[in-house]
Backbone as CSV, one residue per row, in Angstrom:
resi,resn,N_x,N_y,N_z,CA_x,CA_y,CA_z,C_x,C_y,C_z
1,UNK,0.783,-1.263,-0.323,0.197,0.323,-0.242,1.258,1.205,0.012
2,UNK,1.857,1.164,0.854,2.911,2.290,0.721,3.614,2.858,-0.488
3,UNK,3.591,1.742,-1.891,3.930,1.775,-2.787,3.042,2.728,-3.997
4,UNK,1.625,2.219,-3.442,0.597,3.275,-4.273,0.458,4.279,-3.749
5,UNK,0.969,4.845,-2.496,0.748,5.727,-2.113,2.172,7.146,-2.613
6,UNK,2.957,6.108,-2.860,4.489,6.781,-3.647,4.072,7.450,-4.875
7,UNK,3.522,6.105,-5.969,2.968,6.521,-6.952,1.764,8.131,-7.252
8,UNK,0.793,7.799,-6.237,-0.177,8.749,-6.018,0.599,9.749,-5.741
9,UNK,1.328,10.227,-4.951,2.298,11.645,-4.804,2.936,12.440,-5.715
10,UNK,3.607,11.001,-6.870,4.548,11.347,-7.854,3.441,11.826,-9.082
11,UNK,2.217,11.931,-8.942,1.214,12.086,-10.011,1.049,13.368,-9.605
12,UNK,0.411,13.372,-8.347,0.074,14.752,-7.820,1.440,16.106,-8.201
13,UNK,2.515,15.706,-8.405,3.551,16.668,-8.289,3.791,16.552,-9.375
14,UNK,3.523,16.272,-10.536,3.546,16.666,-12.010,2.763,17.692,-12.540
15,UNK,3.182,18.459,-12.603,2.303,19.522,-12.750,1.670,19.599,-14.524
16,UNK,2.780,19.276,-15.120,2.564,19.302,-16.939,1.699,18.129,-17.070
17,UNK,0.732,18.580,-18.146,0.155,17.640,-18.558,0.338,17.570,-19.930
18,UNK,0.787,16.445,-20.672,1.177,16.294,-21.835,-0.068,16.004,-22.977
19,UNK,0.399,15.829,-24.132,-0.306,15.642,-25.170,-0.122,14.938,-26.252
20,UNK,-0.517,14.077,-27.028,0.055,13.395,-27.952,0.896,13.657,-28.883
21,UNK,1.295,15.058,-28.938,2.327,15.952,-29.897,3.231,16.715,-28.999
22,UNK,3.357,16.345,-27.631,4.415,16.808,-26.468,5.601,16.307,-27.324
23,UNK,6.905,17.311,-27.181,8.020,16.904,-27.486,8.342,15.758,-27.033
24,UNK,8.461,15.543,-25.489,8.969,14.395,-25.418,8.610,12.768,-25.825
25,UNK,7.505,12.980,-26.358,6.583,12.173,-26.766,7.312,11.913,-28.292
26,UNK,7.535,12.692,-28.629,8.012,12.805,-30.270,9.178,12.194,-30.349
27,UNK,9.906,12.701,-29.538,11.842,12.332,-29.268,11.876,10.924,-28.838
28,UNK,10.668,10.037,-27.770,10.966,8.812,-27.672,10.734,8.019,-28.866
29,UNK,9.800,8.358,-29.621,9.196,7.516,-30.845,10.354,7.611,-31.637
30,UNK,10.953,8.502,-31.642,11.596,8.801,-32.916,13.163,8.389,-32.484
31,UNK,13.404,7.914,-30.842,14.676,7.448,-30.672,13.931,5.857,-30.656
32,UNK,12.977,5.503,-30.667,12.639,3.964,-31.010,13.035,3.356,-32.581
33,UNK,12.180,4.219,-33.600,12.350,4.338,-34.938,13.988,4.076,-35.056
34,UNK,14.246,5.103,-34.532,16.208,5.076,-34.728,16.535,3.769,-34.298
35,UNK,16.592,3.098,-33.739,17.175,1.592,-33.367,16.415,0.836,-33.512
36,UNK,15.150,0.919,-34.575,14.517,-0.005,-35.353,13.805,-1.029,-34.575
37,UNK,12.981,-0.223,-33.664,12.302,-1.122,-32.672,10.820,-1.314,-33.280
38,UNK,9.992,-2.348,-32.993,9.043,-2.424,-33.791,7.521,-2.237,-32.743
39,UNK,6.416,-2.585,-34.154,5.078,-2.458,-33.027,5.342,-1.194,-31.609
40,UNK,5.347,-0.481,-32.379,5.432,0.990,-31.612,3.924,1.515,-31.170
41,UNK,3.745,1.850,-29.883,2.109,1.692,-29.481,2.490,2.568,-28.474
42,UNK,1.718,4.013,-28.761,1.491,5.022,-27.505,-0.018,4.411,-26.960
43,UNK,-0.221,4.414,-26.075,-1.538,4.451,-25.193,-1.597,6.028,-24.399
44,UNK,-3.178,6.880,-24.712,-3.122,7.551,-24.085,-3.909,7.165,-22.654
45,UNK,-3.455,7.904,-21.808,-4.269,7.122,-20.379,-4.771,8.453,-19.599
46,UNK,-4.708,9.473,-20.331,-5.505,10.660,-19.843,-6.560,10.718,-18.771
47,UNK,-7.303,9.900,-19.359,-8.925,9.748,-19.211,-9.270,8.863,-18.468
48,UNK,-7.781,8.060,-17.785,-8.231,6.811,-16.933,-7.873,6.954,-15.428
49,UNK,-8.792,7.257,-14.202,-8.090,7.848,-13.050,-6.939,7.304,-12.726
50,UNK,-7.101,5.379,-12.518,-6.241,4.803,-12.074,-4.799,4.939,-12.624
51,UNK,-4.876,5.259,-13.527,-3.080,5.122,-14.533,-2.407,6.265,-13.564
52,UNK,-0.939,5.861,-13.739,0.058,6.557,-12.983,0.637,7.074,-14.005
53,UNK,0.650,7.513,-15.105,1.148,8.029,-16.287,0.063,8.800,-16.907
54,UNK,0.315,9.868,-17.674,-0.544,10.134,-19.096,-0.550,9.180,-20.129
55,UNK,0.781,9.194,-20.549,0.943,8.003,-21.561,1.913,6.886,-21.316
56,UNK,1.537,5.477,-22.045,2.352,4.540,-21.782,2.957,4.333,-23.602
57,UNK,4.321,4.256,-23.737,4.728,4.036,-24.929,5.352,2.505,-24.845
58,UNK,4.812,1.665,-25.464,5.365,0.216,-26.089,5.881,-0.416,-27.198
59,UNK,7.059,-1.178,-27.463,7.637,-0.975,-28.410,8.032,-2.509,-28.113
60,UNK,8.465,-3.486,-28.972,9.231,-4.585,-28.763,10.638,-4.769,-29.726
61,UNK,11.616,-5.048,-29.047,12.620,-5.446,-29.947,13.161,-7.214,-29.970
62,UNK,13.686,-7.593,-31.242,13.910,-8.747,-31.598,14.815,-9.663,-30.230
63,UNK,16.241,-8.572,-29.479,16.891,-9.364,-28.885,16.956,-8.602,-27.917
64,UNK,17.913,-9.329,-26.877,18.494,-8.393,-25.877,19.313,-7.100,-26.523
65,UNK,20.488,-7.203,-27.374,21.050,-6.129,-27.556,20.138,-5.060,-28.181
66,UNK,19.441,-5.682,-28.980,18.393,-4.806,-29.320,17.650,-4.001,-28.516
67,UNK,17.288,-4.212,-26.988,16.693,-3.947,-26.503,17.746,-2.764,-25.480
68,UNK,18.387,-3.067,-25.145,19.437,-2.291,-24.763,19.768,-0.947,-25.613
69,UNK,19.812,-1.386,-26.637,20.197,-0.093,-27.633,19.212,0.756,-27.874
70,UNK,18.039,0.441,-27.920,16.494,1.164,-27.800,16.490,2.005,-26.615
71,UNK,16.742,1.507,-25.528,16.214,1.955,-24.227,17.477,2.791,-23.788
72,UNK,18.802,3.056,-24.042,19.820,3.766,-23.883,19.882,4.905,-25.179
73,UNK,19.437,4.544,-25.925,18.883,5.750,-27.152,17.910,6.403,-26.428
74,UNK,16.660,5.886,-26.266,15.538,6.558,-25.743,16.144,7.614,-24.751
75,UNK,16.849,7.219,-23.526,17.544,8.115,-22.456,18.064,9.171,-23.174
76,UNK,19.085,8.766,-23.802,20.399,9.499,-24.442,19.674,10.891,-25.087
77,UNK,18.310,10.497,-25.742,17.935,11.249,-27.006,16.741,12.219,-26.243
78,UNK,15.827,12.198,-25.458,15.580,12.557,-24.327,16.007,13.920,-23.699
79,UNK,17.206,12.765,-23.117,18.401,14.187,-22.410,18.909,15.349,-23.075
80,UNK,18.866,14.922,-24.320,19.321,15.823,-25.337,18.186,16.585,-25.814
81,UNK,17.516,16.345,-26.376,16.550,17.441,-27.262,15.518,17.811,-26.073
82,UNK,15.182,17.034,-24.872,14.304,17.660,-23.629,14.971,17.922,-22.398
83,UNK,15.839,17.729,-22.172,16.899,17.803,-20.996,15.993,17.468,-19.479
84,UNK,15.708,16.118,-19.896,14.944,15.181,-18.880,15.798,13.749,-18.820
85,UNK,16.093,13.545,-17.705,16.401,12.557,-17.048,15.456,11.346,-16.524
86,UNK,15.382,10.117,-16.836,13.952,9.195,-16.408,14.279,9.601,-14.888
87,UNK,13.003,9.311,-13.845,12.610,9.277,-12.714,13.145,7.487,-12.195
88,UNK,12.823,7.161,-13.162,13.507,5.688,-12.833,13.416,4.349,-13.946
89,UNK,14.394,3.867,-13.586,14.234,2.968,-15.048,14.444,1.583,-14.543
90,UNK,14.351,0.472,-15.260,14.510,-0.840,-14.620,14.409,-1.896,-15.829
91,UNK,15.052,-3.163,-15.194,15.169,-4.180,-16.501,16.544,-4.397,-17.290
92,UNK,17.338,-3.668,-16.973,18.733,-3.301,-17.901,19.816,-4.696,-17.953
93,UNK,19.489,-5.250,-16.209,20.325,-6.266,-15.878,19.511,-7.759,-16.929
94,UNK,18.288,-7.668,-16.833,17.764,-9.196,-17.619,17.587,-8.626,-18.933
95,UNK,16.999,-7.626,-19.317,17.062,-7.371,-20.618,15.824,-7.746,-21.302
96,UNK,14.885,-8.578,-20.527,13.283,-8.646,-21.161,12.757,-7.760,-21.268
97,UNK,12.679,-7.105,-20.468,11.875,-5.732,-20.167,12.225,-4.826,-19.459
98,UNK,12.704,-3.450,-20.672,13.249,-2.121,-20.025,11.705,-1.145,-19.501
99,UNK,11.859,-0.858,-18.673,10.600,0.507,-18.159,11.558,1.661,-17.721
100,UNK,11.315,2.749,-18.615,11.844,3.783,-18.604,10.459,4.991,-18.111
101,UNK,10.893,5.595,-16.888,9.704,6.511,-16.551,9.876,7.895,-16.420
102,UNK,9.405,8.574,-16.804,9.736,9.931,-17.056,8.499,11.015,-16.235
103,UNK,7.610,9.936,-15.086,6.610,10.496,-14.619,5.320,10.615,-15.351
104,UNK,5.594,11.023,-16.395,3.816,11.279,-17.171,4.417,10.518,-18.611
105,UNK,5.503,10.115,-18.966,5.163,8.924,-20.019,5.807,7.901,-18.799
106,UNK,5.906,6.781,-19.523,6.507,5.657,-19.238,6.536,4.497,-20.588
107,UNK,7.831,4.586,-20.918,8.689,3.400,-21.742,8.760,2.007,-21.581
108,UNK,8.254,1.364,-22.213,8.219,-0.253,-22.240,9.034,-0.696,-23.560
109,UNK,10.047,-1.074,-23.030,10.909,-1.874,-24.096,10.599,-3.375,-23.844
110,UNK,9.823,-4.043,-25.096,10.056,-5.764,-24.827,10.370,-6.589,-25.682
111,UNK,10.704,-7.848,-25.209,10.472,-8.648,-26.068,9.251,-9.220,-26.650
112,UNK,9.054,-9.634,-27.812,7.913,-10.254,-28.195,6.929,-10.853,-27.032
113,UNK,7.411,-11.624,-26.559,7.275,-12.939,-26.174,6.475,-12.328,-24.692
114,UNK,7.652,-11.600,-24.143,7.046,-10.916,-23.098,5.611,-9.818,-23.305
115,UNK,5.726,-9.040,-24.390,4.594,-8.496,-24.532,3.829,-9.395,-24.838
116,UNK,3.454,-10.235,-25.419,2.617,-11.124,-25.536,2.076,-11.636,-24.143
117,UNK,2.667,-11.664,-22.988,2.878,-12.554,-22.006,1.813,-11.590,-21.131
118,UNK,2.563,-10.457,-21.374,2.053,-9.341,-20.161,0.762,-8.684,-20.407
119,UNK,0.429,-8.337,-22.086,-0.731,-7.778,-22.534,-1.170,-6.635,-21.913
120,UNK,-0.086,-5.613,-22.220,-0.171,-4.321,-21.636,-1.678,-3.621,-22.203
121,UNK,-1.180,-3.652,-23.609,-2.326,-2.971,-24.632,-3.502,-3.449,-23.733
122,UNK,-4.131,-4.827,-23.713,-5.627,-5.404,-23.264,-5.533,-4.923,-21.594
123,UNK,-4.216,-4.871,-20.752,-4.618,-3.851,-19.785,-5.250,-3.008,-19.374
124,UNK,-5.011,-1.713,-20.240,-5.329,-0.813,-20.388,-6.105,-0.297,-21.265
125,UNK,-7.015,-1.800,-22.008,-7.895,-1.345,-23.291,-8.619,-0.458,-23.422
126,UNK,-9.156,0.428,-22.552,-9.866,1.892,-22.279,-9.244,3.061,-22.917
127,UNK,-7.551,2.673,-22.946,-6.967,4.187,-23.244,-6.967,3.975,-24.945
128,UNK,-6.502,5.356,-25.333,-7.003,5.376,-26.783,-5.832,4.971,-26.905
129,UNK,-5.235,4.064,-28.183,-4.151,3.625,-28.934,-3.477,4.523,-30.290
130,UNK,-2.746,4.445,-30.487,-1.952,5.226,-31.862,-0.542,4.581,-32.006
131,UNK,-0.780,3.684,-33.280,0.137,2.791,-33.810,1.334,4.223,-34.512
132,UNK,2.424,3.745,-34.390,3.868,4.348,-34.960,4.794,3.737,-35.888
133,UNK,4.504,3.931,-37.005,5.362,3.195,-37.865,6.600,4.287,-38.615
134,UNK,6.912,3.715,-39.134,8.272,4.434,-39.675,8.339,5.345,-40.815
């Protein structure tokens, strides 16, 4: 329950409301595309009260080195273009699913089998989704 309180506090402290055309979202998607991430989807969670972020961006990579390359590129591009460091990131050791948390945007870089298993798009099916192709 304490973790939920931390997430709620984190959400309240984030004043800036993003739109799907926000610079950070465009930067993240471009960084994914630059490293050949596939099946890129953004989920607009702004109308879902229980959501811990305004947007999720989900993509997949064919192997572990590509997961690392995509995740590292996202962090570098967002730092360069938006001057933002992630609030939190995890998954760099196992490289099965790397999560990069920018408070209002959470990025998920996953192996295809993990994406199929966890079904984030289904879990957040009330969100408006948008595909991002090259």
